[in-house]
N, C-alpha and C positions, 0 to 999 in steps of 0.2 A: 079462147081456151086457156091461154097462159094467164090472163087476168083472173079467170075463174079459179084456177088452181092456186094462185097467190091468195085470193080472198078466202079460200078454204083453209089454207095454212094459217091465215090470220085468225080465223074463228077458232081453230083448234088450239092455237097458242093462247088466246084469251081464256078459253075453257080450262086449259091445263093450269094456268095461274090461279083461276078461281078454285079449282079442285084442290090444289096444293094449300091454299089459304084455309079452306074449310077443314081439311084433314088436320092441319096444325092447330086450328082453333079447338078441336076436340082432344088433341094430344100435344100440348105445348111442351117444349123441352126446357129443362132447368138450365140456368146459367151457372157454370162451375167457376169459382174464383180461386180455388186452391191450386197454386202453381204446381204442386207435386202431382196432382191428378192429370196434368198434361203430359207427364213423362213416365208415370207408373201405370201399367195396365194389367199386369198379371195378378192372379189371386193372392199369391204370396206377398207381392209388393203392397197389397192393400193393407196389410197389417202395419207396415211402416207408415203408410199415409194416414191411417186411422190414429195411430199413436202420435204422430206428429201433430195432427189436428187436435188431439186431446190435450197435448202439452202446450200447443200454441194458442189455445183458446183461454188461457189463464191471464189475468191481469193482477199485478201487484201494486198496491198503494203503500208507500213508505213515508212515514211522518217522522221528521227529525226535530228534536228539541233539546234544550239543555236541561229540561225537567222531565222526569219519567211520567209523572202524573199528567203533564200537559200533552205529551206525545200520545198517551193512551186515550185521553179525552178527545183530542182532535180526530184520532183514528176511528173511535166509536161514533163520533158525530158525523163524519163523512159517510160511514157505512149506513147510519140511520137514515140518510137522505137518498139512498139508492133504492131503485125498484128491485125488490128481492125476487121477483118472478123472472128477472132478466140476468141479474148478477147476484151471486150469493157466495158465502163462505162455506167450506165443508170441513172445517177443522174439527178435531176430536172434542167430544163433549167430555171434558176432563173429569168432572165430578162423577158422572155416570160410569165412565170407564174405570176410574180408580175404585169405585165401589165394586165393580165386577172383579177387578184384579185382587182386591182384598179378600173377596169371597173365595177365590181359587188360588190364593197366594202359594199354597203348597205345590202347585203345578208349574210355577213360573221361575225360570232361571235365565240370566243373560248368557250369551254365547261364551263370553270370557269366563263366567263363573262355572259353566258346565265343564270347561277344560280344566279349571283348577280342581273341581271336585273329582273329576275322572282321574286326575294325577295325584289326588289326595294331598294337594298342597294346602293343607288346612291352616298353616301359619299365615299364609297370605290372605286366606278367607277371613281370619280373625282380624287382621290389620285393616282390611277393607271395612269390616263391620264397625270397628272403632272410629275410623275416619268418617263414616256416614253418620254415626251417632253424634259426633261432635262437629259436624259440618255447620258453620254459621249461616250459610246461604239457604240450604234446603233442609227442612225438617224431615225426619224419617217418615216413610209412608207405611201406614198400618200400625199394628200393635207390636211393641217389642216383646211382650209376654207371649204372643203367638208366633213371633218371628225374631228370635233373639239374635240371629246372625244378620238381620236386616237384608235378607236376600231379595225381598220384594222391592226395597228401596234401590238396591243395585240394579234390578231389572228395569225399573222405571227410568232411572238415570241413564241406562244404556240406550234408551230410545232416542235420546237427544245428543248422542255422542257426535254425530255428524252435523251439528249445529242447525238442524231443521227447526225453523222458527214457528211460533204459534201466532194466531191472530190476536192483535191488540196488546199482548204482553210485551212490555218495554225490554229492549236489549241494549246493553251498554257497549259502545264501540268508539274508541278515540275520544273519550271524555264527553260523548254525546249519547242521547238515548233515542232509540228507533222503535216505533211500533208499526206493525204490519197489518194490512187488510189484504188477504190473499183470496182473490175473487175467481170463481168459476163462471164462465159465460154459458147461459142456457144453450143447448145444442141447436134449437131452432133459430135462435138469434145469431149464433156463430155462423150459420149458413146463409144469413141475410146481410150482406155487407153494408147496405144502406142503413138498416136498422141498427146494426152494431156500431157503425160510425156515429150515429145519433147518441147512443148510450155513452160511447167514449168521450164525445164532446161534452156531455154533462159532467163527466169526471174531470176533464180538463178545466171546465169552468169552476168546479169545486177546488181544484188544485190552485187556481189563481186566487180564489176567495180566501183560502186558509193559509196561504204562504205569506205570513206577516207576523210581526211581533215575536221574532226569534224562532218562528216555526217555518220549516221548509217541507213541502210535499213533493215527492217524486212518484212518477208513474213508469212502470215497466211492463213488458209483455208484447207479444206479436200484434194483438189488436191495436195497441197504442201506436206502434210503428206504422201499421197499415193506415190508421187514421191520418197521421201527419203526412205520410207519403202520398196518400190519395188526395188529401185536401190540397196539398201543394201542386200535385200533378194535374188535378182537375183545373185549377186556375191557369196553369201554364198551357195545357192542351186547349182550353177554351180560347185563350189569347192567340195561340198558334192557328187554331181553326178560323178565327176572325180575320187574322192577317192573311192567311192563305186564301180565304174566300174573296177578300178584297183584291188580292193580287190577281186571282183568276178572272174576276169580274172586270178589273181594269184591263187585263191583257186581251180578253175577248172583245171588249168594247173598243179598244184601240185598233185591233186588227179588222174586225168586221164593221166597226162604226155602228153597232147595234147590240142590244142585249137579248134579242130574240133567240139566238142559239142556246142561251143558258137554260131555257125552260125544258126543251127536249133532252138536253144533256142530263139535267138533274133528275128528270122523270125516268130516263133509261137506267141510270145508275141506281136509283131508288128501287126500281123493280128488280134489278139484278141482285141487289142485296136481299130483298124480300124473298126471291126465289131460292137464293143460296141458303138462307136461313131455314126456309120451309123444308127443302130436301135434306139438309143436314139434321134437322129436328126429327124427321121421319126415320132416319137411319141410326142416329145416336140418341140415347136417352138424355144425356147431358151434353151441352155445348160449352167448351171452355172459353173463358173471356179472351184468351190469346188468339183463339180461332177468329173472333171478330176483328181483333187488331190487325192480324196479318192478312186475312182474306179481304176485308173491306179496303185495305191499302192496295192490294193487288188488283182489285176491281177498278182501281184508278187507270189501269190499262184501257178500260172501256171508254175513258175520255178520248183516247186516241181514235177510237172508231167514229165517235161523233165529230171530232175535229176534222178527220179526213173526209168525212161526208160533206161538211160545210165548206172546207177549203177547196175541195174538188167539185164544187157544185156545178153540174152540167145540165141541170133541169131533169128531165125524165131519164137521162142516160147516166146519172151520177152513180147509181148502184152498179151498173155495168162497168163503169170506169174503175171503181175501187173494189169490185167483188173479189177478184183474185187475191189482192193484198189482204183484205179483211179475212178471207177464208184461210189463207196460208197462215196468217198470224194466229187465228183461233186454233187451228189444228196443231200447230207447233207448240203453243203454250199449253193447250190441254194435254198433249202427249207428254210434256215435261212433268205435269202434275199427276198424271195417271201413275207414274212410277212411284210417287209417294204413297199410293195405296198399299204397296207391298212392304212398307216399313212397319216393323212392330213397335209403332210409336203413335199413340192415339191422336196427338196433336197434329202430326203430319197428315194423318188420314182425314181428319176433319177439315183441315185447310184445303186439302185436295178436293174433297166433295164440294165444299162451299165455293171455292174459286172456279172450278169447272162449270158448275151450275150458273153462277153469276155471269161469267164471261159469255157462255152460250146464250143466255137470255138477252143480254145487251146486244150481242151480235144479231140475233133474230129481230130485235126491235129496230135496229138500224136498217137491216135489209128489207123487212116487211112493212114497217110503219113510217119510217122517215119520209119516203116518197109521198105519202099522204099528208103527214103532219106538217112537213116543211115545204109543201108545194108552192105556197104563196110567199115564202120568205125571199126577200131580195136584199142583197148586201152590197154595199159599196166597198168591197174588200181592197186592202192595200195591195199594191203590185208585188207579185212574188219575185224574189231574187234568188238566184242560185250562184254559187261560186265553187270553184274547184281549188283544192290545195295542191300546190306544185309537188311533183314526185320527190324532190329533194327533202322537203319538210315531212312528207309521209315517211320516208325511210328513217329520218332522224328521230321522229316520234316513236316508230316501231322499235328501233334499237334502244331508245331510252327506256321504254316500257319493259323490254326484255331484261335490261340491266336491273331496273328497280325490282321487277318480279323475282329474278333469280337471287338478288342480294337479300331481299326481304324473306323469301321462302326459306332460306337457310337459317334465318333468325326467328322464324315463327315458333311461338310457344303457345300451348293451350292452357286454359284455366277453367277447370271444372268445379272449383270450390264454390258452393252455393253462397257462402258468406261474402265473397268478393263481388257478387252481382248486386249488392245493395250496401251502400255506405250510410249508416244512420246519422242524423244530426248530432252534434257534439253533446247537447244536453241529454238526449236519450241514451247516448253511449255511456255517459258518466253515471246515469241512473242504473243502467244494467250492471255496470262494474260495481257500484255500491251494493246492489242486491246480492251479487255473487259473493262479495266479501263478507256480508252479514250472514248469508245463508250457507256459506261454504260450498258454493256450487260453481266456482269460477273455472274449475277443470272441466274436461270433457265428460259428458253424461252418456252412459250406455244403458241399454235395456235388455234384460233377459226375458224372453217370452216363454212362459212355462205352461204346458198343456197337461191336463190330467183327466181321469175318468170322472172324478168328483172332487169336492173341495178338500177332503182328507188327502187324496192322492196328490193334488196340487201342492198342499202345504208340505207334505213329506219330500216332494221333489225340490221345492224351494229350500228346505232345510239342508238337503244334501249339497246344494249349490252354495248356500250361506256358510256351511262349515269350511268349504274350500276357500271362500273369499276371506273368512275370518283368519284362516291360516296364513294368508298373504297380506293381512292388515288392510284389506280393501273395504272402504265404507259403502254401505248400501241401505236402501229402504225397501221393505217388502211386507207383504201381508203376514207372513209367518213370523216376522220380527215382533209384531203386536199380538198375533193370534197363533200360538204354537199348535201343531197337529196333536191329535189325541195320543198318538204314539210317542211324540216328544214329551208330552205332559206326563205320561206314565214313566218315561225314563227319568224325568226330572224328580218325580216322587221318590224313585229308588235312590237317586243320588242324595237327596235331602235326608232320607231315612238313615243312610249310611253315615252321613255327616253327624246327625244327632247321636247315633249309636257310638261313634268313635270320640266325639269331642264335646257333646253338650254338657255333660257333668263337669268336665274340666273347665269349660269356657263360661257357661252361664251360671256362675255361682251366685249371681244376683237374683236368680229365680228360686222360689221354694222347691224343695226336692220333689214334692208331689206334682208341681207343674212340669218339671223336667221329665218326670216319669210319664206323665200324660202325653207330652209331646213326642216322646220316643215310641209310644205304643198306640198312638192315635191312628185311626183308619181314614184315608183320604177318599172322599166321595165326590163324584161329579167332575165334569170337565168344562173348561171355558169354551163357550161356543160363540159363533158369529151372530150376534143379535142386533136389535135396533140401536143399541147404545154404541155400536161400532159401524154405523152406516157410512161414515167417512171412508172406512177401509174398502168398502165395496166400490165406492165412486172412484177412489184413487188407484186401486190395484187390480180390480177385476174387470176384464174386457167382456167376458161372458161367463157362464157357469162352468166352463171347461178351460178357461184361459186366464192367467194372471200375468202381471209384469213385476219385475224386480228392477229398481233403479239403482245403478252402480256408478260410482264416481271414480274418475281417473283409472279406468280399467282398460288395458290395451290387449288383453288376451282373447282367446277364441271362446267358442261355446263350451258349456259344461253339462255333462249328463244329457246330451242330445237336445238341450234347450238352445233355441236360436238367440244369438246375440245381435242386437241392433245398436249401431252407433249412428245417430242422426246425420251428423255432418259427413262422416265417411261414406255411409250407405247412399245418401242422397247425391253426394258428389260422384260416387261410382256409377249411379244410374244416369246422371247427367253426362258423364264420360261415355257411357254406352250409347246414349242417344246422339251425342256429338259424333261418335264414330259411325253410326248409321247414316247420319246426314252426309258425312264426308264420303262414305262408300257409295252414296247415291249420285254424287256429282258426275262421275265418269259414265255410268249407264244413261243418265239423262242427256248428257252431251252426245253420247253415241247414238241414242235413239233419235235425237233431233237431227243429227247429221244424216242418218239413213233416210229419215222422212223428207228432209229438204232435198237430198240427192235424188230421191224418187220423183219429187215434184218438178225439180229443175234438172240439174246434172251434178256430178260429183264435185266439180270445181266450183260451181255456183253455190252449192250447199255449204261447202267449206267457207266460202267467202262470206256468206250470211251469218254463219255461226261464229266465225272468228272474232268479231267484236265482243261478243259475250264472254268467250274464253279469255281474251286479253283483259277484259274488265275484271273478271274474277281473279286472275293472276295478279293484276295491278293492285286490287284491294288487299289481297293477302300480303303482297310485297310491301305496301305502305304500312300496314299494321306491324309487320315484322321489323321494318326499319325504325319505326318510332317506339318499338318495344311494347306495343299494346298486345296483351295476351288475347288470343281468340277464344271465345266461349260459344256455347250452344246457340245463343240468340244471334250472334254474328253470322253463323252458318244459316240460320233461318232467313236472315236478311239476304244471303247470297241467292236463295231461290227467288226472292222478289226481284233481285237485280237481273237474273237470267230472264225472267218473264218480261220485264220492261225492256231490257236491252235487245232481246230478240225481236220485240215489236218494232223498235226503231230500225233495225237492220232490214226486216222484211219489207216495211213500207218504203224505205229508201231504195232498196233493190228493185222493187216492182214499179216504182214510179217516182223517182227522186224529183223530177221537174214539177210534178203535181203536188207531191206530198212533203216537200222540204219544209215548208212553213208549218204544216201540221205537226211534223215530228219535232221541230224546234219548240213550238208552243207546248207540246206535251212534256218535253224534257224540262222546260223552264218551270212549269207549274209543279211538277213532281219534285225537282231538285230544291225549289224554293221552300216547299212544305217540309221536306225532310231536313233541310239545313236549319230551319227554325227549331226542329226537334233536338238538334245537336246542342242547343243551349238550355235544354230542360235540366232541372236540378236532380231528377231521378237518374242514376247512372245507367240503368238498363235502357231507358228511353233515349237518353242522350247518345249512348254508344250506337244504338240502332240507327238513330238519325244521321250520325256521322258516316257510318258505313254505307247507308242507302244513298245519301247525297253524293258521296264520293263515287260509288259504284254506278249510279245512273248517269252522272255527268261524264264519267269516263266511257260508259257504253255509247253515249251519243257521240262523243268526240271520235271514238274508234270507228263507229259506223260512218262518220263523216270522212275519215281518213281512208278507210279500207274500201268503201263503196262510193265510187265517184258518181257524178251526175251522168256520166256516159252510160251507166247501167239503167238509166231511167226507163227505157221502154221495153227491155227484153230480159229474158231469163238466162240466155246462154251467150257465150262469147261469139258464136257464129251469128246469132241474131244481132248482136251489137255491131259486128263488122258490117252486116248488111245495112244497119241503120246509118252508119257513117257514109256509105255509098249513096244511100237515098238522100241524106241531108246535103251531100255535096252536089248531086245532080239537081236537087230542089233549088239550090242557090243559082244554078246555071239555067234555071228556067224549065226543067223537065216536067214540073208540075206534080211531083210526088206529094201526097197529103198523108195525114195520119191514118186515113182509111186504107191507103195503099200499104201501110206498114204491115198489115196482115198478110200480104202477099210479097214479102221481101225478096224471096228467091226469084220470083218472076220478074220483079222490077229490076233486080240486080242484073239478071240475064239480058233484059232489054237495054239497060244502060250500057252494058259492054258492047252490044251491037252498035249503039249510037257512037261509041268511041271509035270503032273501026271505020 
């Protein structure tokens, strides 16, 4: 009957995996690589994520030369060799735009000129006109007969006040000339990291090809940083994976003197990852790449399950021997990750679902299928050795850890600045600095999000904000700067007519009287509209038909006229701080839940003894980070959850059967610590910091479990049971004949032993 029930469970398990695979085949999840979408989940935050993606999908090519013609020629050549369906410029069609501006020149005034005309500071207006007329660099825009005060020229010049550069046009800086190719990445390409990296690689090859003969080519933009970071990281991670795999193979072969255990271990973990992916795909539309990183790492706990099975190989009784340890380990780890489901943090929810599913599947494979798969496996295992640490050294270690933890905790500082999580290579850092100096964007950039019922409403709201910014001498870029609202154009017409009425005859003596009379009495017809000649404005400033953005430089104020202000660095860092606080707030509930669960399974004292190594490990890690002045960030805290999962696994197995499981726990620790220690040498700061924290945390978890849970705990869950075991062992040595089977009746045996003593 029992075998029939087990076979039924096996069939149901296989069917469940097949059904999951079929469902995901028809509804595969997308892989999300934008790190911001791991920490932003609300509808309002999506605006920030979308804007960040919009700005971070731009690539700038800067060509430096001592000759302006040469810099422009190389810039145009590079652009000519690019695939325009994937990367393209969206700069203003200057000739078409100027033609439109000339047609409606009577409607256009710069912000500064509007203020002068409102104040009737006509003397300054005349001086500006004369300066524009005799400017040797820029010839007047439009006809002086139609625009004697050169107001259109002033308007066009105002569009470049904040040093916004144009494609290909050379700019002089520090006695050198720089031409730009400002590329937008196609939205579909931007969402495909592999394809985008291929396109960036072509740019890098062009950079190397044309950086010669006095010409230097620089590349800037988030996709460029992603390419170099991912290329370097892929090489490092591949090398680490190879070294880790060789280490695990060597360790397994050394201990078991066979490679047979590797095949079921790999198969179980593979199926665990597969099931975790399937369930997560069915619950979430997009799976973040960090979910795979953290969850597949935690499924490394599953190696413990397999190792404990092979180390404790007792033939048909192996599952019975380790069943309690495996089950308690699974329940405690799953309970810890169930808490993450209640966090308003999409990444934690995905990690929770992925990990719980993966662990459960591997557990079921070991319990249901290993007795069949591994039935004929015979190993010449090395002899297991156990050793106890003297109480004196236990106390010294505990006191030392307490001192380190307390000292470090008082020095702990948190770092939520997104910029500090990535340190770019020196050449990319210099290129970004150069672009900032040339374009005048070295300061912080903020975004006003303006919503309106229609385009006219949006433009009017933008102009109200722009008037306040102009009054504070804040530079900005906006749709209304290039395309005034109809209301503003009407106002400009009135100001221009008043200027002509008051000053035209006095100033424009170089025009015939008939021409001056015509200008003063002409009727202004038509208004400048957003047409195809201004397509670049739609791409750069309009999110949708009811929302636009205004880019503001070095502005540290709040919102204006109910428009939301977004500062990328501050807002992203604020959200990271919020997520970090959520993670911190979850630590105490997780430990509390685990303690209550373990106390229920064992008793209150034993539950505390099992969970104490994990608590000490977390405190020790925080202490070390504080002592060495390493600021704690969000990803350090995510690593803490992994440490809790691994560390609790060590404690549970040692407590339930240290004599049988000591080698398995040690092997599991060695494989995990070795892999994470290698990550600590990665060039990417985020990966290296995670590797350092995980290696330190897992090693300390193992050591604390070794110190706090002695081999005397090996067979029982409570202190009373351990006391009984001592009596049994003593009488066994004296020949009473107590066996492991007798251990299940400890109280009876103890009672009989006492009678024998009498």
